C-alpha positions in Angstrom: 8.7 15.1 -5.5 6.4 12.4 -6.7 2.8 12.8 -5.5 0.3 10.0 -5.0 -3.3 10.0 -3.9 -5.4 7.3 -2.2 -7.8 7.5 -5.2 -4.9 6.7 -7.6 -3.7 3.8 -5.4 -7.1 2.3 -5.0 -7.9 2.6 -8.7 -4.6 1.0 -9.6 -5.3 -2.0 -7.4 -9.0 -2.2 -8.5 -7.9 -2.2 -12.2 -5.7 -5.3 -11.5 -8.0 -7.3 -9.3 -6.2 -9.4 -6.7 -2.6 -8.1 -7.1 0.2 -10.3 -5.8 3.2 -8.3 -4.5 6.2 -8.6 -2.1 7.2 -6.2 0.7 10.2 -4.2 -0.4 12.5 -5.0 2.5 11.7 -8.6 3.6 10.2 -9.8 0.4 7.1 -11.2 2.1 4.5 -12.1 -0.5 1.0 -10.8 -0.1 -2.2 -10.1 -2.1 -3.8 -6.7 -2.1 -7.3 -6.0 -3.3 -9.5 -2.9 -3.4 -12.5 -3.0 -1.0 -15.3 -0.6 -0.4 -13.4 1.5 2.1 -9.8 1.2 0.9 -7.5 -1.7 0.5 -7.1 -5.2 2.1 -3.9 -7.0 2.4 -3.6 -10.8 2.8 -0.1 -12.0 3.6 0.7 -15.5 2.3 2.4 -16.3 5.6 -0.8 -15.9 7.7 -3.6 -15.8 5.2 -5.2 -13.3 7.6 -7.0 -10.3 6.1 -5.7 -6.9 7.1 -8.0 -4.0 6.2 -6.5 -0.6 5.4 -9.3 2.0 5.4 -9.0 4.9 3.0 -8.5 7.4 5.9 -5.3 5.7 6.9 -4.3 5.2 3.3 -4.7 9.0 2.8 -2.3 9.7 5.6 0.4 7.4 4.1 -0.1 8.9 0.7 0.3 12.4 2.1 3.5 11.5 3.9 4.9 9.7 0.9 4.1 12.7 -1.3 6.0 14.9 1.2 9.1 12.6 1.7 9.1 10.1 -1.2 10.4 7.6 1.4 9.9 3.8 0.8 11.1 2.9 4.3 8.4 1.5 6.5 10.1 2.9 9.6 9.2 6.4 8.4 5.5 5.5 8.8 5.2 3.8 12.1 3.2 6.7 13.6 0.7 6.4 10.7 0.0 2.7 10.2 1.1 -0.8 11.0 0.6 -1.7 7.3 3.5 0.4 6.0 5.3 -2.5 4.4 2.3 -3.4 2.4 1.2 0.0 1.2 4.7 1.0 0.3 5.0 -2.0 -1.9 1.7 -1.0 -3.6 2.9 2.6 -4.1 6.2 1.3 -5.6 4.3 -1.0 -8.0 2.0 1.8 -9.0 4.9 4.2 -9.7 6.5 1.6 -11.9 3.5 1.8 -14.2 3.7 5.6 -14.6 
């Protein structure tokens, strides 16, 4: 099983500045950036900032490390931002 940590994900995003990605299923384009307390997503469709604090990011990373699932539906109990963070995790894993 592949393991990811919130620290790895935040550092990956921080090292790339504003990172433009697409959600895996619906291909919705968004920008992700590292902020003081975690990540922030800005979907192109709404241009509305969506914070994702490190505590919630940690929960998603733990679940991903346990299941290696890239299906947002597997994370509905953890976050409403699963589509975004899973795209970030997938981008991070492509660099490893």
